[in-house]
Backbone as a printed PyTorch tensor [residue, N CA C, xyz], in Angstrom:
tensor([[[ 17.5630,  42.7760, 110.4130],
         [ 16.0510,  42.7950, 110.4160],
         [ 15.4640,  43.0760, 109.0530]],

        [[ 15.9410,  44.1510, 108.4270],
         [ 15.4120,  44.4920, 107.0380],
         [ 15.7190,  43.4250, 106.0340]],

        [[ 16.8860,  42.6940, 106.2260],
         [ 17.2070,  41.6710, 105.2120],
         [ 16.1380,  40.4920, 105.3970]],

        [[ 15.8690,  40.2330, 106.6800],
         [ 14.9420,  39.1050, 106.9680],
         [ 13.5440,  39.3820, 106.3850]],

        [[ 13.0520,  40.6140, 106.4910],
         [ 11.7830,  41.0410, 105.9180],
         [ 11.8550,  40.9320, 104.4100]],

        [[ 12.9930,  41.3660, 103.8650],
         [ 13.1350,  41.3410, 102.3950],
         [ 13.1830,  39.8640, 101.9180]],

        [[ 13.8540,  39.0360, 102.6410],
         [ 13.8790,  37.5630, 102.0970],
         [ 12.4720,  36.9430, 102.3170]],

        [[ 11.7960,  37.3690, 103.3510],
         [ 10.4140,  36.8120, 103.4780],
         [  9.4990,  37.2140, 102.4260]],

        [[  9.5330,  38.5760, 101.9980],
         [  8.7530,  38.9270, 100.9510],
         [  9.0170,  38.2670,  99.7140]],

        [[ 10.4010,  38.0800,  99.4090],
         [ 10.7810,  37.4600,  98.1510],
         [ 10.2290,  36.0320,  98.1750]],

        [[ 10.4600,  35.3010,  99.2420],
         [  9.9270,  33.8890,  99.3250],
         [  8.3710,  33.7980,  99.1510]],

        [[  7.7330,  34.7020,  99.7440],
         [  6.2900,  34.7730,  99.5790],
         [  5.8750,  34.9960,  98.1220]],

        [[  6.5530,  35.8460,  97.4990],
         [  6.2680,  36.1050,  96.0950],
         [  6.4940,  34.9380,  95.2490]],

        [[  7.6790,  34.2650,  95.5410],
         [  8.0580,  33.0180,  94.7410],
         [  6.9170,  31.8950,  94.9650]],

        [[  6.5560,  31.8260,  96.2050],
         [  5.5500,  30.7550,  96.5270],
         [  4.2610,  31.1310,  95.7880]],

        [[  3.7830,  32.3840,  95.8720],
         [  2.6160,  32.7650,  95.2730],
         [  2.6680,  32.5260,  93.6830]],

        [[  3.7720,  32.9750,  93.0490],
         [  3.8330,  32.8150,  91.6680],
         [  3.8370,  31.4010,  91.1750]],

        [[  4.5580,  30.5210,  92.0200],
         [  4.5710,  29.0680,  91.7830],
         [  3.2170,  28.4830,  91.8910]],

        [[  2.4610,  28.8960,  92.9400],
         [  1.1170,  28.4790,  93.0980],
         [  0.2270,  28.7800,  91.9600]],

        [[  0.3150,  30.0340,  91.4160],
         [ -0.4470,  30.4810,  90.3500],
         [ -0.1400,  29.6610,  89.0240]],

        [[  1.1540,  29.4060,  88.8490],
         [  1.6570,  28.6530,  87.6930],
         [  1.1740,  27.2600,  87.7370]],

        [[  1.1760,  26.5970,  88.9400],
         [  0.6740,  25.2670,  89.0190],
         [ -0.8540,  25.1730,  88.8330]],

        [[ -1.5620,  26.1940,  89.3210],
         [ -2.9750,  26.2750,  89.0840],
         [ -3.2720,  26.3810,  87.6760]],

        [[ -2.5300,  27.2320,  86.8560],
         [ -2.7120,  27.4740,  85.5070],
         [ -2.4050,  26.2080,  84.6820]],

        [[ -1.3960,  25.5050,  85.0440],
         [ -1.0080,  24.2210,  84.3430],
         [ -2.1940,  23.1590,  84.5730]],

        [[ -2.6220,  23.1190,  85.8340],
         [ -3.7160,  22.1570,  86.1820],
         [ -4.9850,  22.3950,  85.2870]],

        [[ -5.3120,  23.6910,  85.1950],
         [ -6.5160,  23.9980,  84.3650],
         [ -6.3030,  23.6360,  82.8960]],

        [[ -5.1060,  23.9280,  82.3980],
         [ -4.8010,  23.5170,  81.0010],
         [ -4.8480,  21.9670,  80.7770]],

        [[ -4.2610,  21.2550,  81.7000],
         [ -4.1940,  19.8220,  81.4950],
         [ -5.4470,  19.0330,  81.9450]],

        [[ -6.3280,  19.5820,  82.7620],
         [ -7.3880,  18.9020,  83.3140],
         [ -8.2410,  18.2880,  82.2790]],

        [[ -8.6550,  19.0080,  81.2570],
         [ -9.5730,  18.4560,  80.2150],
         [ -8.8580,  17.3920,  79.3770]],

        [[ -7.6510,  17.5310,  78.8670],
         [ -6.9960,  16.4690,  78.1380],
         [ -6.8550,  15.1190,  78.9500]],

        [[ -6.4560,  15.2820,  80.3350],
         [ -6.3570,  14.1870,  81.1540],
         [ -7.7510,  13.4750,  81.2560]],

        [[ -8.7840,  14.2210,  81.4950],
         [-10.1640,  13.6870,  81.6010],
         [-10.5340,  12.9600,  80.2690]],

        [[-10.2710,  13.5580,  79.1910],
         [-10.5370,  12.9200,  77.8660],
         [ -9.8130,  11.6420,  77.6670]],

        [[ -8.4840,  11.7220,  78.0530],
         [ -7.7060,  10.4110,  77.9550],
         [ -8.2250,   9.3350,  78.8470]],

        [[ -8.6170,   9.6980,  80.0520],
         [ -9.1860,   8.6650,  80.9000],
         [-10.5340,   8.1160,  80.3540]],

        [[-11.3590,   8.9450,  79.8740],
         [-12.6080,   8.4810,  79.2510],
         [-12.3230,   7.6510,  78.0590]],

        [[-11.3750,   7.9450,  77.1150],
         [-10.9520,   7.1200,  76.0880],
         [-10.5460,   5.7680,  76.5050]],

        [[ -9.6670,   5.6780,  77.5460],
         [ -9.1160,   4.4970,  78.0450],
         [-10.2620,   3.5660,  78.6080]],

        [[-11.1930,   4.2550,  79.3230],
         [-12.3800,   3.5340,  79.9750],
         [-13.2540,   2.9600,  78.7810]],

        [[-13.5330,   3.7330,  77.8180],
         [-14.3740,   3.2450,  76.7660],
         [-13.6880,   2.0380,  76.0270]],

        [[-12.4690,   2.1250,  75.7980],
         [-11.6840,   1.0870,  75.2110],
         [-11.8620,  -0.3050,  76.0270]],

        [[-11.6950,  -0.0160,  77.3660],
         [-11.7660,  -1.2150,  78.3050],
         [-13.1500,  -1.7890,  78.3060]],

        [[-14.2340,  -0.9020,  78.1930],
         [-15.5920,  -1.4660,  78.1820],
         [-15.8170,  -2.3060,  76.9500]],

        [[-15.3430,  -1.8460,  75.8390],
         [-15.5060,  -2.6290,  74.5510],
         [-14.7640,  -3.9610,  74.6510]],

        [[-13.6270,  -3.9410,  75.3490],
         [-12.7990,  -5.1480,  75.4530],
         [-13.5810,  -6.2210,  76.3510]],

        [[-14.2900,  -5.7370,  77.4530],
         [-14.9170,  -6.7020,  78.2530],
         [-16.3160,  -6.9730,  77.9020]],

        [[-16.9430,  -6.2000,  77.0070],
         [-18.2510,  -6.4030,  76.6910],
         [-18.4200,  -6.3600,  75.0900]],

        [[-17.8620,  -7.2640,  74.3630],
         [-17.9330,  -7.2440,  72.9270],
         [-19.3730,  -7.3480,  72.4600]],

        [[-19.6940,  -6.5630,  71.3540],
         [-21.0720,  -6.5590,  70.8330],
         [-21.8070,  -5.3920,  71.4110]],

        [[-21.3020,  -4.6610,  72.3770],
         [-22.0360,  -3.5450,  72.9580],
         [-21.8190,  -2.2980,  71.9980]],

        [[-22.8590,  -1.4850,  71.9530],
         [-22.7890,  -0.2880,  71.1050],
         [-22.6470,   0.9630,  71.9850]],

        [[-23.3770,   1.0050,  73.0780],
         [-23.2680,   2.2090,  74.0270],
         [-23.3440,   1.5960,  75.5110]],

        [[-22.8340,   2.6180,  76.2840],
         [-22.7850,   2.2580,  77.7680],
         [-23.4980,   3.4270,  78.5560]],

        [[-24.4530,   3.1480,  79.4880],
         [-25.1330,   4.0450,  80.1900],
         [-24.9360,   3.7040,  81.7430]],

        [[-24.8130,   4.6930,  82.5300],
         [-24.5210,   4.4760,  83.9500],
         [-25.8450,   3.8230,  84.5410]],

        [[-25.5020,   2.8490,  85.4370],
         [-26.6160,   2.1140,  86.0410],
         [-27.4800,   3.1100,  86.8460]],

        [[-28.7840,   2.9790,  86.6690],
         [-29.7720,   3.8610,  87.4620],
         [-29.4780,   3.9080,  88.9110]],

        [[-29.4090,   5.1070,  89.4230],
         [-29.2300,   5.3500,  90.8210],
         [-27.8640,   4.7830,  91.4000]],

        [[-26.9280,   4.6540,  90.5630],
         [-25.5830,   4.1430,  91.1460],
         [-25.0580,   5.1680,  91.9960]],

        [[-24.4470,   4.7960,  93.1160],
         [-23.6490,   5.6110,  93.9350],
         [-22.5580,   4.7030,  94.6100]],

        [[-21.3290,   5.1910,  94.7750],
         [-20.3010,   4.5150,  95.4860],
         [-20.7460,   4.1130,  96.8930]],

        [[-21.4280,   5.0020,  97.5890],
         [-21.7900,   4.7750,  98.9970],
         [-22.7930,   3.5540,  99.0060]],

        [[-23.7620,   3.5490,  98.0230],
         [-24.6520,   2.4040,  98.0470],
         [-24.0030,   1.1080,  97.7420]],

        [[-23.0300,   1.2080,  96.7770],
         [-22.3270,  -0.0020,  96.3990],
         [-21.5160,  -0.5750,  97.6230]],

        [[-20.9180,   0.3990,  98.2840],
         [-20.1960,  -0.0130,  99.5420],
         [-20.9910,  -0.7560, 100.4680]],

        [[-22.2850,  -0.2430, 100.7290],
         [-23.1150,  -0.8890, 101.6600],
         [-23.4640,  -2.2290, 101.2200]],

        [[-23.6860,  -2.4360,  99.8230],
         [-23.8360,  -3.8070,  99.3780],
         [-22.7950,  -4.6990,  99.6250]],

        [[-21.5180,  -4.3090,  99.4690],
         [-20.3930,  -5.1760,  99.7020],
         [-20.2870,  -5.5170, 101.1870]],

        [[-20.5180,  -4.5670, 102.0130],
         [-20.4740,  -4.6730, 103.5040],
         [-21.5180,  -5.7790, 103.8620]],

        [[-22.6660,  -5.5780, 103.3610],
         [-23.7670,  -6.5610, 103.7110],
         [-23.4120,  -7.9320, 103.2350]],

        [[-22.7420,  -8.1270, 102.1960],
         [-22.3620,  -9.4190, 101.7190],
         [-21.0170, -10.0140, 102.2490]],

        [[-20.3620,  -9.0780, 103.1160],
         [-19.1990,  -9.4680, 103.7390],
         [-18.0040,  -9.5930, 102.8240]],

        [[-18.0480,  -8.7590, 101.7450],
         [-16.9550,  -8.7020, 100.6400],
         [-16.0560,  -7.5160, 101.0450]],

        [[-14.7570,  -7.8200, 101.3740],
         [-13.7580,  -6.8420, 101.7150],
         [-12.7190,  -6.7990, 100.7140]],

        [[-11.8410,  -5.7140, 100.7940],
         [-10.7200,  -5.6210,  99.9670],
         [-10.9720,  -5.0280,  98.5840]],

        [[-12.0970,  -4.4180,  98.3560],
         [-12.4550,  -3.8040,  97.0720],
         [-13.5320,  -2.8010,  97.2190]],

        [[-13.6570,  -1.9170,  96.2420],
         [-14.6770,  -0.9040,  96.1130],
         [-15.2710,  -0.8820,  94.6980]],

        [[-16.4370,  -0.5740,  94.6060],
         [-17.1180,  -0.3740,  93.2110],
         [-17.1280,   1.1060,  92.9430]],

        [[-16.4700,   1.4150,  91.8300],
         [-16.3610,   2.8050,  91.4400],
         [-17.2710,   3.2080,  90.3170]],

        [[-17.9430,   2.2600,  89.7060],
         [-18.8500,   2.5290,  88.5970],
         [-19.5990,   1.3180,  88.1590]],

        [[-20.8000,   1.5640,  87.5560],
         [-21.5450,   0.3610,  87.0310],
         [-22.3330,   0.9380,  85.8460]],

        [[-22.2780,   0.1740,  84.7230],
         [-22.8180,   0.6520,  83.4790],
         [-23.5960,  -0.4600,  82.7680]],

        [[-24.7510,  -0.0770,  82.2230],
         [-25.5030,  -1.0070,  81.3930],
         [-24.9060,  -0.9750,  79.9740]],

        [[-24.6060,  -2.1970,  79.4530],
         [-24.1190,  -2.3260,  78.0380],
         [-25.2330,  -2.6050,  77.1820]],

        [[-25.4330,  -1.7240,  76.1290],
         [-26.6160,  -1.7360,  75.2610],
         [-26.0770,  -2.1890,  73.8110]],

        [[-26.9590,  -2.8650,  73.1250],
         [-26.5860,  -3.1860,  71.7680],
         [-27.1060,  -2.1010,  70.8800]],

        [[-26.9840,  -2.2320,  69.5060],
         [-27.3240,  -1.1730,  68.6500],
         [-28.8140,  -0.8270,  68.6860]],

        [[-29.6200,  -1.7950,  69.1340],
         [-31.0990,  -1.5290,  69.2460],
         [-31.4910,  -0.9560,  70.5350]],

        [[-30.5010,  -0.8340,  71.4520],
         [-30.8280,  -0.2480,  72.7550],
         [-31.2420,  -1.2870,  73.8140]],

        [[-31.0580,  -2.5750,  73.5190],
         [-31.4120,  -3.6120,  74.4010],
         [-30.1100,  -3.8740,  75.2300]],

        [[-30.3620,  -4.2070,  76.5430],
         [-29.2840,  -4.3990,  77.4380],
         [-28.7390,  -5.8630,  77.1880]],

        [[-27.3980,  -5.9720,  77.1170],
         [-26.8480,  -7.2590,  76.8560],
         [-25.8600,  -7.6830,  77.9550]],

        [[-25.7330,  -6.7460,  78.9010],
         [-24.8850,  -7.0460,  80.0760],
         [-24.6040,  -5.8230,  80.9300]],

        [[-23.6750,  -6.0580,  81.8110],
         [-23.3070,  -4.9300,  82.6840],
         [-21.7320,  -4.8650,  82.8660]],

        [[-21.2560,  -3.6630,  82.8440],
         [-19.8340,  -3.4640,  83.0560],
         [-19.6650,  -2.7380,  84.5040]],

        [[-18.8570,  -3.4620,  85.2980],
         [-18.6140,  -2.9550,  86.7270],
         [-17.1650,  -2.5540,  86.8160]],

        [[-17.0320,  -1.2950,  87.2500],
         [-15.7070,  -0.8000,  87.6250],
         [-15.2310,  -1.0930,  89.0720]],

        [[-14.1970,  -1.7590,  89.2270],
         [-13.8070,  -2.1930,  90.5900],
         [-12.3740,  -1.6400,  90.9100]],

        [[-12.1740,  -1.2710,  92.1800],
         [-10.9200,  -0.9700,  92.6970],
         [-10.6060,  -2.0120,  93.7000]],

        [[ -9.5170,  -2.8020,  93.4350],
         [ -9.0800,  -3.7690,  94.3930],
         [ -8.0230,  -3.0640,  95.2180]],

        [[ -8.2940,  -2.9970,  96.5920],
         [ -7.5380,  -2.0700,  97.5360],
         [ -6.3580,  -2.7910,  98.1800]],

        [[ -6.1230,  -4.0400,  97.9560],
         [ -5.1090,  -4.7030,  98.7110],
         [ -3.9910,  -5.2110,  97.7840]],

        [[ -3.7400,  -4.5060,  96.7440],
         [ -2.5530,  -4.9080,  95.8520],
         [ -1.2110,  -4.7270,  96.5810]],

        [[ -0.1840,  -5.3700,  96.0990],
         [  1.1620,  -5.1710,  96.6700],
         [  1.5960,  -3.7540,  96.5780]],

        [[  1.3300,  -3.1650,  95.3730],
         [  1.7160,  -1.7410,  95.0710],
         [  0.7360,  -0.7060,  95.3090]],

        [[ -0.3990,  -1.0430,  95.7940],
         [ -1.5520,  -0.1430,  95.9440],
         [ -2.7420,  -0.6220,  95.3670]],

        [[ -3.6650,   0.3080,  94.9390],
         [ -4.8320,   0.0640,  94.3350],
         [ -4.7810,  -0.5420,  92.9340]],

        [[ -5.6270,  -1.3760,  92.5150],
         [ -5.6470,  -1.9740,  91.1830],
         [ -7.0850,  -1.7280,  90.6920]],

        [[ -7.1540,  -0.8800,  89.6280],
         [ -8.4620,  -0.6620,  89.0680],
         [ -8.6730,  -1.3580,  87.8050]],

        [[ -9.8840,  -1.8840,  87.6520],
         [-10.1810,  -2.6820,  86.4390],
         [-11.6510,  -2.6630,  86.2250]],

        [[-12.0970,  -3.0120,  84.9240],
         [-13.4390,  -3.0830,  84.4360],
         [-13.6470,  -4.5690,  84.2420]],

        [[-14.8090,  -5.0490,  84.6430],
         [-15.2010,  -6.4130,  84.3560],
         [-16.6620,  -6.5670,  83.6510]],

        [[-16.7300,  -7.2090,  82.5800],
         [-17.9490,  -7.3060,  81.8590],
         [-18.6700,  -8.6570,  82.1150]],

        [[-19.9770,  -8.4900,  82.4590],
         [-20.7930,  -9.6780,  82.7780],
         [-22.0250,  -9.6720,  81.9950]],

        [[-22.3740, -10.7270,  81.1770],
         [-23.5050, -10.7660,  80.2940],
         [-24.7270, -11.0280,  81.1200]],

        [[-25.8270, -10.9830,  80.4830],
         [-27.1900, -11.2090,  81.1120],
         [-27.3590, -12.4950,  81.7840]],

        [[-26.6510, -13.5870,  81.2260],
         [-26.6760, -14.8180,  81.8580],
         [-25.8270, -14.9980,  83.0860]],

        [[-25.0250, -14.1010,  83.4470],
         [-24.1820, -14.0790,  84.6080],
         [-22.8310, -14.7420,  84.2470]],

        [[-22.3520, -14.5430,  83.0410],
         [-20.9980, -15.0550,  82.6820],
         [-20.0440, -13.9460,  82.5620]],

        [[-18.9490, -13.9840,  83.2570],
         [-17.8550, -12.9180,  83.0530],
         [-17.2320, -13.1020,  81.7020]],

        [[-17.3890, -12.0550,  80.9920],
         [-16.7980, -12.1000,  79.5520],
         [-15.3620, -11.4780,  79.5070]],

        [[-15.0290, -10.6500,  80.3870],
         [-13.6440, -10.0480,  80.3000],
         [-13.2850,  -9.2940,  81.4930]],

        [[-12.0230,  -9.0470,  81.5910],
         [-11.5110,  -8.1580,  82.7000],
         [-10.3660,  -7.2620,  82.0160]],

        [[-10.4230,  -6.0510,  82.1510],
         [ -9.5060,  -5.0490,  81.6050],
         [ -9.0020,  -4.2060,  82.6650]],

        [[ -7.6910,  -4.1950,  82.9590],
         [ -7.1060,  -3.4550,  83.9710],
         [ -6.8510,  -1.9900,  83.5730]],

        [[ -7.3650,  -1.0830,  84.3710],
         [ -7.1720,   0.3640,  83.9860],
         [ -6.0080,   1.0050,  84.7200]],

        [[ -5.7310,   0.5650,  85.9120],
         [ -4.5950,   1.1950,  86.6190],
         [ -3.9420,   0.0940,  87.6370]],

        [[ -2.6800,   0.0380,  87.6260],
         [ -1.9350,  -0.9620,  88.3710],
         [ -0.5750,  -0.4520,  88.6650]],

        [[  0.0170,  -0.8230,  89.7870],
         [  1.3620,  -0.3280,  90.0870],
         [  2.0910,  -1.4370,  90.8720]],

        [[  1.9300,  -2.6760,  90.3760],
         [  2.5660,  -3.8200,  90.9950],
         [  3.9800,  -3.9850,  90.5710]],

        [[  4.6500,  -5.0870,  91.0440],
         [  6.0520,  -5.2750,  90.7200],
         [  6.2670,  -5.7510,  89.2820]],

        [[  7.1550,  -5.1030,  88.5550],
         [  7.4250,  -5.4460,  87.1360],
         [  7.7870,  -7.0110,  87.0330]],

        [[  7.1850,  -7.6720,  86.0760],
         [  7.6620,  -9.0410,  85.8410],
         [  6.9310, -10.0120,  86.8000]],

        [[  6.2090,  -9.5290,  87.8160],
         [  5.5140, -10.4120,  88.7870],
         [  4.0690,  -9.9400,  88.7650]],

        [[  3.6800,  -9.0170,  89.7510],
         [  2.2810,  -8.5940,  89.8460],
         [  1.7840,  -7.9150,  88.6240]],

        [[  2.7040,  -7.2190,  87.8720],
         [  2.2390,  -6.5120,  86.7290],
         [  1.7650,  -7.4590,  85.6000]],

        [[  2.1030,  -8.7090,  85.7520],
         [  1.5610,  -9.6930,  84.7580],
         [  0.0520,  -9.8010,  84.7670]],

        [[ -0.5160,  -9.2850,  85.8560],
         [ -1.9940,  -9.4000,  85.8790],
         [ -2.5720,  -8.5720,  84.7670]],

        [[ -1.8720,  -7.4990,  84.3540],
         [ -2.3790,  -6.7410,  83.2110],
         [ -2.1140,  -7.3270,  81.9230]],

        [[ -0.8940,  -8.0380,  81.7490],
         [ -0.5180,  -8.4110,  80.3810],
         [ -0.7620,  -9.8880,  80.1940]],

        [[ -1.1230, -10.7510,  81.1810],
         [ -1.2790, -12.0580,  81.0970],
         [ -2.8490, -12.4250,  80.8180]],

        [[ -3.2530, -12.4410,  79.6370],
         [ -4.6330, -12.7240,  79.2530],
         [ -5.0430, -14.1080,  79.7620]],

        [[ -4.2180, -15.0530,  79.5840],
         [ -4.4680, -16.3390,  80.0650],
         [ -4.8030, -16.4920,  81.5210]],

        [[ -3.9530, -15.7740,  82.3150],
         [ -4.2660, -15.7690,  83.7110],
         [ -5.5720, -15.1870,  84.1290]],

        [[ -5.9140, -14.0250,  83.4530],
         [ -7.2180, -13.3710,  83.7120],
         [ -8.4310, -14.2010,  83.3030]],

        [[ -8.1670, -15.0300,  82.1750],
         [ -9.2680, -15.8840,  81.6770],
         [ -9.7340, -16.8860,  82.6560]],

        [[ -9.0150, -17.1460,  83.7930],
         [ -9.4830, -18.0640,  84.8400],
         [-10.8040, -17.5910,  85.3920]],

        [[-11.0460, -16.3510,  85.3090],
         [-12.2340, -15.7580,  85.9240],
         [-13.4100, -15.7630,  84.9510]],

        [[-13.1160, -16.2110,  83.7150],
         [-14.1780, -15.9740,  82.7370],
         [-15.1100, -17.1200,  82.7370]],

        [[-15.8270, -17.2060,  83.8000],
         [-16.8030, -18.2800,  84.0200],
         [-18.0870, -17.6540,  84.5360]],

        [[-18.9010, -18.4600,  85.3020],
         [-20.1920, -17.9820,  85.7630],
         [-19.9880, -17.2090,  87.0080]],

        [[-21.0740, -16.5600,  87.5540],
         [-21.0610, -15.7870,  88.6640],
         [-21.7040, -16.5650,  89.8980]],

        [[-22.0620, -17.7840,  89.7210],
         [-22.5770, -18.5840,  90.8250],
         [-21.4610, -19.3670,  91.5340]],

        [[-20.4670, -18.5890,  91.8550],
         [-19.3110, -19.2460,  92.5270],
         [-18.5220, -18.1650,  93.2690]],

        [[-17.5790, -18.5920,  94.1310],
         [-16.7000, -17.7040,  94.8060],
         [-15.3140, -18.1470,  94.3490]],

        [[-14.6150, -17.1380,  93.7510],
         [-13.1810, -17.3850,  93.2880],
         [-12.2330, -17.2750,  94.4370]],

        [[-11.3050, -18.2650,  94.5480],
         [-10.3210, -18.1710,  95.6100],
         [ -8.9600, -18.6000,  94.9640]],

        [[ -7.8820, -17.9450,  95.3830],
         [ -6.5280, -18.2850,  95.0880],
         [ -6.2890, -19.7280,  95.6280]],

        [[ -5.6730, -20.5980,  95.0090],
         [ -5.4450, -21.9930,  95.2930],
         [ -4.9000, -22.0940,  96.7640]],

        [[ -3.9890, -21.2820,  97.1560],
         [ -3.4700, -21.3810,  98.5320],
         [ -4.5160, -21.0740,  99.5740]],

        [[ -5.5390, -20.4490,  99.2080],
         [ -6.5900, -20.0730, 100.1630],
         [ -7.7730, -20.9640, 100.1020]],

        [[ -7.7700, -21.9090,  99.2400],
         [ -8.9400, -22.8210,  99.0800],
         [ -9.2230, -23.5900, 100.3190]],

        [[-10.4590, -23.7440, 100.6780],
         [-10.9250, -24.4090, 101.8780],
         [-11.5610, -25.7270, 101.5360]],

        [[-11.7740, -25.9960, 100.2170],
         [-12.4080, -27.2290,  99.8060],
         [-14.0090, -27.0860,  99.9210]],

        [[-14.3870, -25.8960, 100.2350],
         [-15.8670, -25.6210, 100.3420],
         [-16.5160, -25.7570,  98.9370]],

        [[-17.6840, -26.4070,  98.9650],
         [-18.3580, -26.4540,  97.6170],
         [-18.7960, -25.0870,  97.1220]],

        [[-18.6130, -24.8670,  95.8360],
         [-18.9550, -23.5200,  95.2960],
         [-17.6490, -22.7320,  95.1190]],

        [[-16.5790, -23.2040,  95.4680],
         [-15.3480, -22.4310,  95.2040],
         [-14.7800, -22.7300,  93.8110]],

        [[-14.2620, -21.7740,  93.2080],
         [-13.4950, -21.8830,  91.9230],
         [-12.0150, -21.4920,  92.1890]],

        [[-11.1690, -22.4470,  91.9150],
         [ -9.7100, -22.2300,  92.2820],
         [ -9.0780, -21.3680,  91.2340]],

        [[ -8.3600, -20.3170,  91.5690],
         [ -7.6160, -19.5530,  90.6140],
         [ -6.0710, -19.7860,  91.0760]],

        [[ -5.3190, -20.0750,  89.9970],
         [ -3.9030, -20.2780,  90.1860],
         [ -3.2850, -18.8850,  90.3080]],

        [[ -2.4140, -18.7230,  91.3020],
         [ -1.7530, -17.4660,  91.5510],
         [ -0.6800, -17.2040,  90.4830]],

        [[ -0.5370, -15.8670,  90.1480],
         [  0.5190, -15.4950,  89.3360],
         [  1.8590, -15.8260,  89.9920]],

        [[  2.8040, -16.2720,  89.2440],
         [  4.0680, -16.7510,  89.7560],
         [  4.7550, -15.6110,  90.5370]],

        [[  5.1130, -15.7590,  91.7530],
         [  5.6520, -14.8000,  92.6430],
         [  4.8760, -13.5900,  92.9700]],

        [[  3.5380, -13.7120,  92.7670],
         [  2.6910, -12.5860,  93.0300],
         [  1.3410, -12.9580,  93.6850]],

        [[  1.5690, -13.6680,  94.7350],
         [  0.3460, -14.1050,  95.5130],
         [ -0.5930, -12.9460,  95.9290]],

        [[  0.0800, -11.9490,  96.4380],
         [ -0.6690, -10.8000,  97.0330],
         [ -1.5190, -10.1210,  95.9030]],

        [[ -0.9090,  -9.8680,  94.7160],
         [ -1.6460,  -9.3320,  93.6540],
         [ -2.7760, -10.1730,  93.1770]],

        [[ -2.5150, -11.5290,  93.1380],
         [ -3.5380, -12.5070,  92.6900],
         [ -4.6970, -12.4630,  93.7130]],

        [[ -4.5100, -12.4300,  95.0710],
         [ -5.4820, -12.3090,  96.0890],
         [ -6.3450, -11.0350,  95.8990]],

        [[ -5.6050,  -9.9080,  95.6540],
         [ -6.2760,  -8.6600,  95.4970],
         [ -7.2210,  -8.7130,  94.2890]],

        [[ -6.7800,  -9.2230,  93.1550],
         [ -7.6130,  -9.2900,  92.0940],
         [ -8.8750, -10.1960,  92.3000]],

        [[ -8.5190, -11.3080,  92.9590],
         [ -9.6520, -12.2050,  93.2120],
         [-10.7640, -11.6070,  94.0570]],

        [[-10.2570, -10.9040,  95.1160],
         [-11.2440, -10.1670,  95.9730],
         [-11.9980,  -9.1790,  95.2020]],

        [[-11.3560,  -8.5090,  94.3100],
         [-12.0120,  -7.5120,  93.4370],
         [-13.0170,  -8.1730,  92.5430]],

        [[-12.7810,  -9.2470,  91.8810],
         [-13.7120,  -9.8920,  91.0700],
         [-14.8870, -10.4050,  91.8260]],

        [[-14.7140, -10.9390,  93.0730],
         [-15.7900, -11.3510,  93.9120],
         [-16.6110, -10.2060,  94.2600]],

        [[-16.0310,  -9.0320,  94.5980],
         [-16.8190,  -7.8180,  94.8660],
         [-17.6690,  -7.3810,  93.6550]],

        [[-17.1000,  -7.4980,  92.4590],
         [-17.8330,  -7.1260,  91.2520],
         [-18.9880,  -8.0220,  91.0220]],

        [[-18.7630,  -9.2940,  91.2900],
         [-19.9040, -10.2440,  91.1370],
         [-20.9900,  -9.9540,  92.1440]],

        [[-20.5840,  -9.7840,  93.4500],
         [-21.5820,  -9.4210,  94.4840],
         [-22.3590,  -8.2250,  94.1530]],

        [[-21.7320,  -7.0970,  93.6070],
         [-22.5370,  -5.9620,  93.2320],
         [-23.3950,  -6.2960,  92.0180]],

        [[-22.8790,  -7.0590,  91.0880],
         [-23.8100,  -7.4100,  89.9060],
         [-25.0500,  -8.1340,  90.3790]],

        [[-24.8230,  -9.0310,  91.2690],
         [-26.0720,  -9.8350,  91.7040],
         [-27.0390,  -8.8860,  92.5370]],

        [[-26.5620,  -7.8290,  92.9990],
         [-27.3830,  -6.9390,  93.7880],
         [-28.3080,  -6.1650,  92.8110]],

        [[-28.0170,  -6.1500,  91.5510],
         [-28.7490,  -5.3990,  90.5810],
         [-29.8900,  -6.3650,  90.0320]],

        [[-29.8870,  -7.5830,  90.5770],
         [-30.9480,  -8.4870,  90.0970],
         [-30.6660,  -9.0900,  88.6690]],

        [[-29.4550,  -9.5060,  88.5620],
         [-28.9560, -10.0560,  87.3150],
         [-28.3890,  -9.0710,  86.3960]],

        [[-28.2700,  -7.7050,  86.7730],
         [-27.6750,  -6.8240,  85.9870],
         [-28.4910,  -5.8860,  85.2190]],

        [[-29.7850,  -6.1790,  85.2250],
         [-30.7350,  -5.3030,  84.4740],
         [-30.8470,  -3.9900,  85.1590]],

        [[-31.2000,  -3.0360,  84.2700],
         [-31.2950,  -1.6290,  84.7420],
         [-32.6940,  -1.1200,  84.7320]],

        [[-33.6390,  -1.9930,  84.9780],
         [-35.0170,  -1.6870,  84.7610],
         [-35.5900,  -1.6050,  86.1810]]])
């Protein structure tokens, strides 16, 4: 009995010490991780919105409100995690950057930023997080030419070729070789970003 109590006390102490150590490490690494994520995001913003000087969060943005917009428009398979006005050196808005999380990737969520200018043209897509199959779905991140299929206007619905219905207003996207699921997830994400952009009245923050 005494041995059981002793073992229990020892295990409790070990658990407590381990928990304290993990908490300490978390506090130490929290700020560097946040700074690294912010740096990566700023780099992505500049990639998708060339010519921008600063980025400010869209007025009154909330993920809940963005979700309501997507639901109203019947856009599924993605979430909007951020929206930012892209300003030039004079402070004039030149476009909008929308952060999207495509939720139906083969390996899980795919996070990316997409830049749309004031005329409603998609200027770029930069993937922030992805965990798809190496050599297949992961090519969505490295294959600039594949992503460039989306670099058109926003008065269209993008569809992977296999899903095309022939409906007027569809823009066909060629799927990544061996990665149709990833391609569909990204396409749904882009359509969600477009839908949210349009809800801003062309992307202005006024």
